[in-house]
N, C-alpha and C positions, 0 to 999 in steps of 0.2 A: 255067616259074614266076617268073623274073627278069622276062622281059618284060610279063608281066603287072600285076606291080607295078609297076615303072615307068610302064607306060600309065595305071594307077588314078591313081599319085601325080600326073603330068603334068594329068590331067583334074581332080584336086582341086585343083591350084595354079589352075588355068585360072577353075575355078569361084568360088575365091576372090579372084583377081584382077582377072579382067575380067568379071563380073557385072553385071546391069544396075544401074545409081546414077543418082542425080540430081547428077551433076557440072555441069550445063548452068545449072541454075536456084538452085544454091546453093553456098557454099563448105564443104567437108568435111573431116573430120578422117581422116589416114590415114598410116602409116607409108611412108617413103620408103626405097628401097633403091636405089644408084645406082653407075655407073661413070663414071670420067670421063677425060680425056686434055685435059693443056696443054702449051704449048710457050711457054719463058719466055728472055728474054736477061736475062743478067745487068746487075747492077748494083755499086755502092757497092764496097767491097773484094773481092764474088764475081769483079767481070770481070776482074781481075788473075789470076786462076786457070783460069777455065772459059769455054767460049763456049758455045751454046743448050744449056738444059737443059728435058729431058722430064719431065713428070708421069705418072705411070699410076696412078691410084687408087682409091678407093671411099669412099662414105658412107653409113650407116645412121642414118635420123633417123625424124621425126616433125612432121607437119603439121597443125596447129590449125584448128580451123574459123574461127578469126581471122586465118588464113594466116602465122601465125608458125611459123618453122621453127627444130626444134631438134635436132642430132646431133652424130655423130664422125665424121670423118673422116681417110684417112691415104693417103700418095703415095708412091711410089717414085719416087727421082729419079735420073735417068742421062743422061749426055752421053757423046761421044767427043772432043769438042775440049778437051783440057788443054793449057794454057798453060805448057808445062814444058818448052822447050826447052834449058836450062842447067840442068837437074834432074841429069842423070847424068854432068854434066863430070868428075868425079872417078872415074869409072869406064872413060871412055872412050880406046881408044890413041890414036895420033899420027894415025891416018885417020879416026877417029871412029865406032869401032865398041866395041861391049861384047860379049864372049866369055864362053863358058860354061864349063864343067867340063872340058870336053873341048879346050878351044881354040879350038871354033868360033865363027862369027860368032852372037851370040843375037839372037833377034828379041823386044823388050822392047814391051809394048804398054800405054799408059795409059789408064784413062776414067773418069770421074767417076761417083761411086755415091753413094747417099744417101737418106734418107726423112724424112718427118716426120708426126707425128700430130697431131691438133688436136681441141678443142670448138667447137662452130660454132654460131651464133643468126642467122637471117634472117626476111627476111618477103619476101613475095608481095604486090606492089600490083596489083590487077587493071585494070591499063591499057591500051587497045589488045588487047585480050584476049577470046577468044571464049566465056569462061566465068569464073567468081569465082573460080576456082582458077587461074589463069594471068594473067601479065603482067611486070610489071617485077619483077626479083628483086635481092635486093643480101643480102649475110651477111658476117660478120666472124667471126673466131676466133684461137685463140692455142694455142701449145702447146709441142711438142719438136721440135728439127731437129738431123739429124746428117750428117755427109758426110765425105768422104775421096776420096783420088785413087788407084784401085785398080790397082797395079801386077802384070801379068802376063808370065810368061816361057815360058807356052803349055808345050810337053812337054820345054823343055830345063831344065838346072841352073844358075843363076847365083848362086854361094855369097853375093856380097856383096849378091843382091836375095832373098834365099831367109826364109822364116819371121819370126823377130823382126826382121831386119835391112828388112824392108820398111816397119815403121812408122816408119824414118827418112827416109822419102821419102814418105809418103801423105797428109801435111798433115792429117791427123785431126782435126775442128772438131766441136764440139756447142754447144746453147744454145736459147735462147728463140726462138719462131716466130710470127709475127703476120701475119694476111693479110685481104684486104678482096678482094671481089667484087662486080660491077655488071654485070648483063646482063637476060636475059628466060627466064623459066620458060614451059614451055606443057604443059598436061595436057589429052590430048585427050578430047571426050566421050567417046567409045568407041574401043579398039583398043591398040595398041602404041606410038603415037607420043608419048611423054612425053619430054621433055627441057628441058636448060636449057644457055644459051650468055652466053660474056660475058666482060670483061676481068676481069684477076687479077693483084693484086700480094701480093706477099710482102715481110716485113722479118725479118730474122734478126739477133738480138743473141747473137753467138756469140765462141767463145773456141780458140786453137789449144790442142790437148790434150797435145801432144808436147814433150817437153823439149829436144831437139835435132834440127834438121835435117842428115842426114849430107852433105848436098852444100853446107852451111854450117855447117860445125861451130864454126867460132870465131864466129862472131853468134849471141849470143844469141837464142832465142825469142821474139818479142813477147807478152806477156801481156795487152796491152790489148784491149779489147772491140771486136769488128769488126763492120763493118756489112754484112750480107750480102743484098743485094737481088735480088729476079726481078720481072719485070712480063712478062704476055702473054696469051694468048686461052686460055679454057678451055672445054670442050664436054664434056656429060655426060647420058647416057640414065637415066631411073629407071623404078621399079616403083611406083608406088603399089599397096597392097592393101588391099582392100575386103571388108567383110561382102556376105555375099549379101543381096541385098533380097527381104524376104518374099514369098512369092507370094501373089496375091488369089484366093479360093474363092468360088464361087459355087454356092449352092444351091436348085435350084426346089422 
């Protein structure tokens, strides 16, 4: 029974999403649902904290007949290079080790974690394209961003790095986020090959949200505005959703 329901759902989605349409001859209005990935280099104040940052996200929007694109997008941000070589100097022993509650050498892992959520507007310009729905693609947006250094002690217990004490090391930061994208969008005349790819820039106007850094307890935490930059390449796959074209009937 469950398999029959799933099969019927997939057939209905296929009928809605990939039925016959006039993409080749005219610009059409259609919802866009997309998944995308980006790899970014940090700039501005952000490069002092992290190395390369990955974006894994999604977009839900709508393309009009005039090739304007309006939507919402969000990205999970993550990276494994944290410039924190001196962050735990107040916790290590003379040999450079951190110890857990049992006195054993602890394994402490730090990563970058964050996300952003944005409203965006874009435009597809049918240049060097197989149809009027493909071509140069530009969009920009604004929204909210937050990130921090995630501190993990695996299965060990390090009292000075557990629960609320982690907040003294995580550099929790939030603020406004702006982004711009310039690339190419391709909507196939038929089939699943619908994608966009191009260059991406993000600017964060952010602030430190912690009152003290435990590794620098005597230095006041700066409350000045930060300029956190990211720039790189983004590629996405999207699913346009079409209405089924009415069938033609002939009677003799």
